[in-house]
C-alpha positions in Angstrom: 48.4 -29.4 24.7 50.7 -30.2 21.4 50.0 -28.3 18.4 51.0 -29.1 14.5 52.4 -27.2 12.1 49.0 -26.3 10.5 47.3 -25.4 13.9 50.1 -23.2 14.4 49.8 -21.6 11.2 46.0 -21.2 11.7 46.5 -19.9 15.2 49.0 -17.0 14.0 46.2 -15.7 11.3 43.2 -16.0 14.0 45.4 -13.8 16.3 45.8 -16.6 18.9 42.3 -16.2 19.8 41.8 -20.6 19.8 44.6 -21.0 22.1 44.3 -23.4 25.5 44.9 -20.9 28.3 48.1 -21.6 30.2 46.1 -21.4 33.2 43.0 -21.0 34.8 41.1 -18.0 35.5 38.9 -18.4 37.7 36.6 -16.1 39.6 37.7 -16.2 43.4 35.8 -18.2 45.9 34.2 -16.8 49.2 36.4 -19.0 51.2 40.4 -20.7 50.7 42.8 -22.4 53.2 45.7 -20.2 52.0 45.6 -16.8 50.4 49.1 -15.9 49.0 49.2 -11.5 48.5 51.4 -11.1 45.8 51.6 -13.2 41.6 55.1 -13.1 41.2 57.6 -15.9 41.4 57.4 -16.1 45.0 53.8 -16.0 45.3 53.7 -18.7 42.5 56.0 -21.0 43.5 54.9 -21.0 47.4 51.5 -21.8 46.1 52.8 -24.7 43.8 55.2 -26.0 46.4 51.9 -25.9 49.1 50.1 -28.0 46.4 52.8 -30.6 45.5 54.8 -31.0 48.8 51.6 -30.7 51.6 48.8 -31.0 49.5 47.2 -27.8 50.3 45.6 -27.0 47.3 42.6 -24.9 48.1 44.7 -21.9 47.6 44.3 -18.5 45.8 47.2 -16.2 44.7 45.9 -12.9 44.3 47.8 -10.4 41.7 47.0 -6.6 41.3 47.8 -6.7 37.7 49.0 -9.4 35.7 51.2 -12.6 36.1 55.1 -11.5 35.3 54.0 -7.8 35.2 55.7 -6.6 38.5 59.3 -7.1 40.4 59.6 -10.7 38.5 59.7 -9.1 35.1 62.3 -6.1 36.2 65.4 -8.0 37.1 68.5 -9.1 35.7 67.9 -12.4 36.1 70.9 -13.4 37.9 71.2 -16.9 39.4 73.7 -17.8 42.3 74.8 -19.0 45.6 78.1 -17.7 45.9 77.5 -16.6 49.8 79.5 -16.8 52.6 77.6 -17.3 55.9 75.6 -20.7 56.5 72.2 -19.6 56.9 72.3 -18.0 53.8 75.0 -20.3 51.9 72.5 -23.2 52.5 69.3 -21.4 51.4 70.7 -20.2 48.4 72.7 -23.5 47.4 68.9 -25.3 47.8 67.3 -23.1 45.1 70.5 -23.2 43.0 69.9 -27.1 43.2 66.4 -26.6 42.4 67.2 -24.0 39.7 68.9 -27.4 38.2 66.1 -29.4 37.8 63.2 -26.6 37.4 61.9 -27.0 33.7 62.0 -30.7 34.4 59.7 -30.2 37.4 57.6 -27.8 35.9 57.4 -29.2 32.6 58.1 -25.7 31.4 61.5 -24.4 29.9 62.4 -21.5 32.3 65.4 -21.1 30.2 67.9 -21.6 32.8 71.3 -21.4 31.4 74.4 -22.6 34.1 76.5 -19.9 32.2 78.8 -18.9 35.7 79.0 -15.8 37.5 82.6 -14.2 37.7 82.9 -11.6 40.6 86.0 -9.4 39.4 88.4 -8.3 42.3 90.6 -5.1 42.0 92.6 -4.9 45.1 94.4 -7.0 47.2 91.9 -6.6 50.2 88.9 -7.7 47.9 90.8 -10.3 46.6 91.6 -11.8 50.5 88.0 -11.5 51.1 87.1 -13.3 47.6 89.8 -15.9 48.8 87.7 -16.0 52.3 84.3 -16.5 50.7 85.4 -19.1 48.1 87.1 -20.9 50.9 83.6 -20.9 52.7 81.8 -21.9 50.0 83.8 -24.9 49.1 83.4 -25.9 52.9 79.6 -25.8 52.7 80.0 -28.1 49.5 79.4 -24.9 47.1 81.7 -24.5 44.2 83.9 -22.2 43.9 87.1 -21.2 41.5 89.4 -18.4 41.5 90.5 -17.1 38.1 93.6 -15.4 37.8 93.9 -12.3 35.3 95.3 -14.4 32.7 92.5 -16.8 32.9 89.8 -14.5 32.6 91.5 -12.3 30.0 91.1 -15.6 27.8 87.8 -16.5 29.0 86.3 -12.8 28.6 88.4 -11.2 25.4 86.4 -8.1 25.4 87.1 -7.4 29.2 90.2 -4.6 29.8 92.5 -6.7 31.6 95.2 -4.2 31.4 96.9 -1.9 34.0 95.0 0.8 31.9 91.4 0.7 33.9 91.2 2.9 36.8 90.7 -0.6 39.1 92.7 -3.0 37.4 91.3 -6.5 37.5 93.6 -9.0 39.9 91.4 -11.7 39.3 88.1 -13.1 40.1 86.1 -15.4 41.9 84.1 -17.8 39.6 80.9 -20.2 40.1 80.5 -22.2 37.4 77.1 -23.6 38.3 75.6 -19.8 38.3 74.1 -18.3 35.8 70.8 -16.9 34.2 67.2 -17.9 33.4 63.9 -16.5 31.9 62.3 -14.0 34.4 58.9 -14.2 32.6 59.1 -18.2 31.7 59.9 -18.7 35.5 56.8 -16.9 36.4 54.2 -18.8 33.6 56.3 -21.9 34.4 54.9 -21.6 38.2 51.4 -20.5 37.3 50.7 -23.3 34.7 51.7 -26.0 37.3 50.4 -24.4 40.2 46.6 -24.0 38.3 47.2 -27.9 36.9 47.0 -28.6 41.0 44.1 -27.1 41.9 45.5 -23.2 43.0 43.3 -20.5 41.7 45.2 -17.6 40.5 43.1 -14.3 40.4 44.8 -11.5 38.5 43.5 -7.7 38.3 42.8 -8.4 41.9 44.2 -5.5 44.1 44.2 -6.2 47.9 43.1 -3.2 50.0 42.9 -4.4 53.5 42.7 -7.1 55.9 39.8 -8.5 58.0 40.3 -9.4 61.7 39.0 -11.1 64.2 41.4 -11.0 67.3 44.9 -12.1 66.6 43.7 -13.4 63.2 43.2 -12.3 59.7 39.6 -13.9 58.5 39.3 -12.4 54.8 41.2 -10.0 52.7 39.5 -7.3 51.1 40.2 -6.9 47.4 39.0 -4.8 44.2 37.0 -8.0 43.7 35.3 -8.2 46.8 35.9 -9.9 50.3 38.3 -13.4 50.2 37.9 -15.7 53.6 41.2 -17.0 54.5 42.4 -19.6 57.2 45.8 -18.7 56.5 47.5 -15.3 54.6 51.4 -15.2 53.1 52.4 -12.1 51.8 55.0 -12.1 49.2 54.9 -8.6 47.3 58.4 -7.3 47.0 58.7 -3.8 47.3 55.6 -3.4 48.4 55.8 -5.2 51.9 55.9 -2.6 54.0 52.8 -0.7 52.3 50.9 -4.4 52.6 52.0 -5.8 56.0 51.1 -1.7 57.0 47.3 -2.6 56.2 47.1 -5.7 59.0 49.0 -3.3 61.5 52.2 -4.8 60.8 55.6 -2.2 60.7 58.4 -3.8 58.9 62.2 -3.0 59.7 62.8 -2.3 56.1 62.9 0.3 53.3 61.7 0.2 49.8 64.2 1.6 47.1 64.6 1.7 43.5 67.0 -0.6 41.5 67.2 -0.1 37.8 68.4 -2.3 34.9 69.3 -1.7 31.2 69.5 -3.1 28.2 71.0 -2.7 24.7 70.8 -3.3 21.3 71.2 -6.9 20.4 74.5 -7.9 19.4 76.4 -10.9 18.4 77.8 -13.5 21.0 80.0 -11.4 23.2 79.8 -12.6 26.8 78.7 -16.1 27.9 79.0 -15.6 31.5 77.7 -13.1 34.3 80.5 -10.6 35.3 80.0 -8.5 38.0 82.6 -5.3 38.9 84.2 -5.4 42.2 84.8 -1.8 42.2 81.4 -0.4 41.6 77.9 -2.0 41.5 77.3 -3.0 38.2 77.0 -6.2 36.2 76.3 -7.7 33.1 75.0 -10.7 31.1 74.3 -11.2 27.5 70.7 -12.4 26.8 69.8 -15.0 24.2 68.6 -12.6 21.9 72.1 -10.8 21.9 71.3 -7.6 24.4 73.3 -7.1 27.1 71.9 -7.1 30.3 73.0 -4.8 32.8 72.3 -3.5 36.4 73.4 -1.0 38.6 73.2 0.3 42.2 70.2 2.0 44.2 68.8 5.1 44.2 68.9 5.3 47.6 66.4 7.4 48.4 62.5 5.4 49.2 60.6 5.2 46.5 57.5 2.7 45.3 58.4 4.2 41.5 59.0 1.7 38.7 60.7 3.6 36.4 64.6 4.5 35.7 66.5 7.6 35.7 69.2 9.4 34.0 72.1 9.7 37.1 72.0 6.4 37.7 71.9 5.4 34.4 75.2 7.3 33.5 76.7 6.1 36.6 76.2 2.4 35.8 77.7 3.1 32.3 80.7 4.6 33.4 80.9 1.7 35.2 80.5 -0.4 32.7 83.1 1.3 30.3 85.6 0.8 32.7 84.7 -3.0 32.5 84.2 -2.9 28.8 85.3 -0.2 26.5 83.6 -1.5 23.4 80.2 -0.8 25.1 81.0 3.1 24.0 79.6 2.1 20.4 76.9 0.4 21.7 73.2 1.6 21.9 71.0 1.3 24.7 67.7 0.2 24.0 65.9 0.5 26.9 65.9 0.9 30.9 63.3 0.7 34.0 63.4 0.3 37.5 62.1 -2.3 40.3 61.3 -1.7 43.7 62.7 -3.6 46.2 62.5 -4.0 50.0 65.8 -3.6 51.7 66.3 -5.3 54.7 68.7 -3.9 57.6 71.4 -6.6 57.5 70.6 -7.3 53.5 68.8 -10.7 54.3 65.5 -12.0 53.6 62.7 -12.1 56.4 61.0 -15.8 55.5 58.8 -16.1 58.8 55.6 -16.1 60.9 54.9 -13.0 61.7 53.3 -11.9 65.5 49.7 -12.1 63.6 48.6 -16.1 64.3 48.1 -16.7 60.8 49.8 -14.2 58.8 52.9 -14.9 57.2 55.9 -12.5 55.3 58.1 -13.5 53.0 60.0 -10.1 52.2 63.1 -8.0 52.5 65.2 -10.1 49.1 67.1 -6.8 49.0 69.2 -7.5 45.6 68.7 -11.2 45.7 64.9 -11.7 45.4 65.4 -13.5 41.9 67.7 -16.4 42.1 66.0 -17.5 45.9 62.4 -18.0 43.9 62.6 -21.7 43.9 64.1 -22.2 47.9 61.8 -19.2 48.8 58.3 -21.1 47.6 59.7 -23.8 48.9 60.3 -22.9 52.4 57.4 -20.7 52.7 54.9 -23.3 52.0 56.5 -25.4 54.5 56.5 -22.6 57.0 52.7 -21.8 56.3 51.7 -25.4 56.0 53.2 -26.4 59.7 52.9 -22.9 61.2 56.8 -23.3 61.7 59.6 -22.8 60.0 62.0 -24.8 57.9 65.4 -25.9 58.6 66.7 -23.5 55.5 64.7 -20.5 56.9 64.7 -21.0 60.5 67.4 -17.8 61.1 65.4 -15.7 58.9 63.0 -14.4 61.5 61.6 -11.1 61.8 62.8 -11.1 65.5 66.1 -11.1 64.4 66.1 -7.7 64.1 65.2 -7.4 67.9 67.4 -10.0 69.4 70.7 -9.0 67.3 71.0 -12.3 65.7 71.3 -10.9 62.2 72.4 -12.4 59.1 75.1 -9.6 57.5 76.6 -11.4 54.8 78.7 -8.3 53.5 80.7 -9.2 50.3 77.8 -11.9 48.9 76.4 -9.3 46.0 78.1 -7.8 43.0 80.1 -5.6 45.4 82.0 -6.2 48.4 80.2 -4.0 50.6 76.6 -4.7 50.1 74.6 -8.0 50.0 
């Protein structure tokens, strides 16, 4: 609904109590064709594409808290497709293509900004590895561009491109079609669009168990009662192992904390995403002027969504090596998100040994950027009980057969996904 300036002012004085809801808040029905556990970006995108692409709208999305309150709202919003191995490259490139049209598709501004993603190289070996990855990207029809140190110095004036840093910059691999998006807006946009197609979004509905008959799940036990299900898909990020354990599945993953940091708002100084190749650090600037920064994992299993001082110190030290001007910037807040790390660094989007139970998880560092394609192929997998071509290799069984997707060098540093 459109609002006039007068109605906007009236709603402001009324405490916004007269706003139309962006999505419906129905009571759960007794039975659904599909139940999606997890109301983050991946779960909502799955429900949306089930309804839009496959005509399956008798769908419930169960979220234990509120929409946007989980890992979807706890990341650094980077979007890219600069992967080397074909199975990941084609999947993430499809996701990036969906990102470029997502606001139009959802009729909702996701604030996608293709400002580019630059991976810095600091050694000759790292430079050669980036050459290899860039050439592989070009062969797969994905944009890639090598930037010299002089190019980078002109492009990012505040970056220390001298010989003084501990790891001087030799150049960098740029993907200009990558960038950032507003994480909350992505969740809200998918929720609004899915609800308009008939999907029920059930908030404050924690999953407590599953009822099985033979090798099928027949119902989901929740804090709001039992909900019958023809099929069940889980997309619960760092809680994948815990939720899958409720139905008797043991997954080849670990859950770790990944922290993010936000500075005070500054005038525009960085109009791209830049990553520090010699350490695990990456930074962009939000539309509000805040510097959004990320570090490495805590490297111990945890479900705690909170930050700590050692990782903050490590990330800031890495950031200062890139941008000495950060020494005068005040940190405004930092937080942690939990993520499930697979053994090869690539996701699982697949059927499980349970007949009507499907898994979307193991996203490691890369969950947010995969949101559109993840929902697209997971919806296909659930609707057809068979994988889409783009997720055919992302099976659970690959860890038994050895057909892993070990895409080293596709993350902010060369040695990690």
